[in-house]
C-alpha positions in Angstrom: 56.9 -6.6 52.3 54.8 -8.9 54.4 57.5 -10.7 55.5 59.6 -7.4 56.2 56.6 -6.0 58.3 56.6 -9.5 60.4 60.0 -9.9 61.0 60.0 -6.1 62.8 56.8 -7.1 64.8 58.6 -10.1 66.1 62.1 -8.1 66.3 59.4 -5.5 68.2 57.6 -8.0 70.6 60.9 -10.2 71.2 62.4 -6.7 72.4 59.6 -6.0 75.4 59.1 -9.3 76.5 63.1 -9.2 77.1 62.9 -5.6 78.6 59.8 -7.1 80.9 61.2 -9.9 82.2 64.6 -7.7 82.8 62.6 -5.1 84.5 60.6 -7.7 86.9 63.6 -10.0 87.5 65.4 -6.7 88.7 65.6 -7.2 92.4 64.6 -4.1 93.9 64.8 -2.6 97.8 60.9 -3.0 97.8 61.1 -6.7 96.4 63.5 -7.4 99.7 61.1 -5.7 102.2 58.2 -8.2 100.8 60.8 -10.9 100.5 61.7 -10.3 104.5 58.0 -9.7 105.7 56.6 -12.9 104.6 59.0 -15.3 106.0 59.2 -15.6 109.8 62.4 -16.8 110.2 61.8 -18.1 113.6 59.3 -20.7 112.5 62.1 -21.9 110.3 64.9 -23.9 111.3 67.6 -26.3 109.7 68.2 -26.3 106.0 65.0 -24.1 105.4 66.2 -21.3 108.0 70.0 -21.3 106.1 68.3 -21.1 103.0 66.1 -17.8 103.7 69.4 -16.3 104.7 71.1 -16.9 102.0 68.4 -15.5 99.6 68.0 -12.4 101.7 71.7 -12.1 101.5 71.4 -13.0 97.5 68.8 -10.2 97.0 70.5 -7.5 99.0 73.5 -8.2 97.1 71.8 -8.0 93.8 70.5 -4.4 95.0 72.2 -1.5 92.8 73.9 1.0 95.5 70.9 3.8 95.7 68.8 0.5 96.6 70.7 -1.0 99.2 71.4 2.4 100.6 67.4 2.6 100.7 67.2 -0.7 102.1 69.6 -0.2 104.5 68.0 3.1 106.0 64.7 1.1 106.0 66.3 -1.5 108.1 65.2 -4.3 106.2 67.0 -7.0 107.5 66.5 -6.1 111.0 63.7 -7.7 112.2 65.9 -10.9 111.3 68.6 -10.2 113.0 66.8 -10.2 116.2 66.0 -13.9 115.4 69.3 -14.8 114.4 71.7 -16.5 116.2 75.3 -14.7 116.8 77.1 -17.2 114.5 74.3 -16.4 112.0 74.5 -12.7 112.1 78.4 -12.6 111.5 78.2 -15.1 108.2 75.3 -12.7 107.5 77.3 -9.1 108.1 80.0 -10.9 106.0 77.8 -12.0 103.1 76.5 -8.9 102.4 79.5 -6.7 103.2 80.3 -4.8 99.7 83.1 -6.2 97.3 86.3 -4.6 98.2 85.7 -3.5 101.8 88.7 -5.0 103.2 90.7 -2.9 101.4 88.6 -0.3 101.8 89.0 -0.6 105.8 93.4 -0.8 104.9 93.2 2.1 102.4 91.3 4.2 105.6 93.7 3.1 108.3 96.3 4.9 106.0 94.9 8.2 105.7 96.2 10.8 108.3 93.9 11.2 111.5 91.9 15.0 110.3 91.1 13.2 106.8 89.9 9.9 108.5 87.7 11.9 111.0 86.7 14.0 107.5 85.9 10.7 106.0 83.7 9.6 108.5 82.3 12.9 108.9 81.5 13.1 105.2 79.7 9.4 105.6 77.4 10.0 108.1 76.3 13.4 106.6 75.4 11.4 103.6 73.5 8.9 104.9 71.7 11.9 107.2 71.1 13.5 103.8 69.6 10.0 102.2 68.1 9.4 105.2 66.1 12.5 105.3 65.3 12.4 101.6 63.7 8.9 102.1 61.6 9.6 105.0 60.2 12.7 103.0 59.7 10.6 99.7 57.7 8.4 101.6 55.5 10.7 102.7 56.9 11.7 106.2 55.8 15.1 107.3 58.5 15.6 109.5 61.5 14.0 107.5 64.4 15.4 109.7 63.2 14.7 113.1 61.9 11.1 113.2 64.0 7.8 112.9 67.4 6.8 114.9 70.5 8.1 114.4 72.8 7.2 111.3 75.3 5.9 114.2 75.0 6.5 117.6 77.7 9.1 119.5 78.9 6.7 121.4 80.2 4.4 118.4 81.4 7.3 116.3 83.7 8.2 119.0 85.3 4.7 119.6 85.6 4.6 115.7 87.5 7.6 115.9 89.1 6.4 118.8 90.6 3.2 118.5 90.8 3.2 114.6 87.7 1.9 112.2 89.5 -1.8 111.5 90.9 -2.4 115.1 86.7 -1.8 116.2 85.8 -3.5 113.3 87.6 -6.6 114.0 86.7 -6.2 117.8 82.6 -5.7 117.5 79.9 -8.0 117.7 77.5 -8.9 115.1 75.0 -6.7 116.3 77.7 -3.5 116.6 78.9 -4.6 112.8 75.2 -4.8 111.5 74.4 -1.1 113.1 77.4 -0.3 111.2 77.1 -1.6 107.9 74.9 1.4 106.4 78.2 3.7 107.5 80.4 1.3 106.6 78.9 1.3 102.5 78.8 5.0 102.6 82.7 5.4 103.8 83.3 3.1 101.0 81.6 5.0 98.6 83.2 8.2 99.9 86.4 6.6 99.7 86.0 5.4 96.0 84.8 8.7 95.0 89.0 10.0 95.6 87.8 13.2 98.0 89.9 11.9 101.0 93.1 11.3 99.2 93.2 14.9 97.5 96.0 17.0 98.6 98.0 13.8 99.7 
């Protein structure tokens, strides 16, 4: 019985240590924010700079969908974007776009115009709701009135007029960065299958 009790105790301790390690190793938007604020990209150069950019991209890619949305809406990587060169911005955007993103763009472009418009509207609505919820959770007294729009009206008009795939391929790295939260939300809406209902 003593050996059985010790074995059970060892199993419990091992499980608790494993759980604690896994919990601490999980990347969160807060951990990404802490890292982004702890590193001054403007003071780095060469390999140290490239390594810091890779680390931030890896951390963003390790986030769950909800944490990733929170990080994007919080603008965690924006302070770094201002310090990046155009080449670094382009590489960073490509490195942090979700898997299957290009296939999503192709599928989106094959939708009829009315479904494309509705899908964009749905994605923007979901993002606005998430933005309001995020600001409300942070204790902002006016969660619906503060913060930049999810995507400017000008960009929305261009996307609707010339098509998302064409617009994305012709956009600057800065515009792609501004579009990133919308594109990720658009991919979520597309993966839900709602745009294909009724086809």
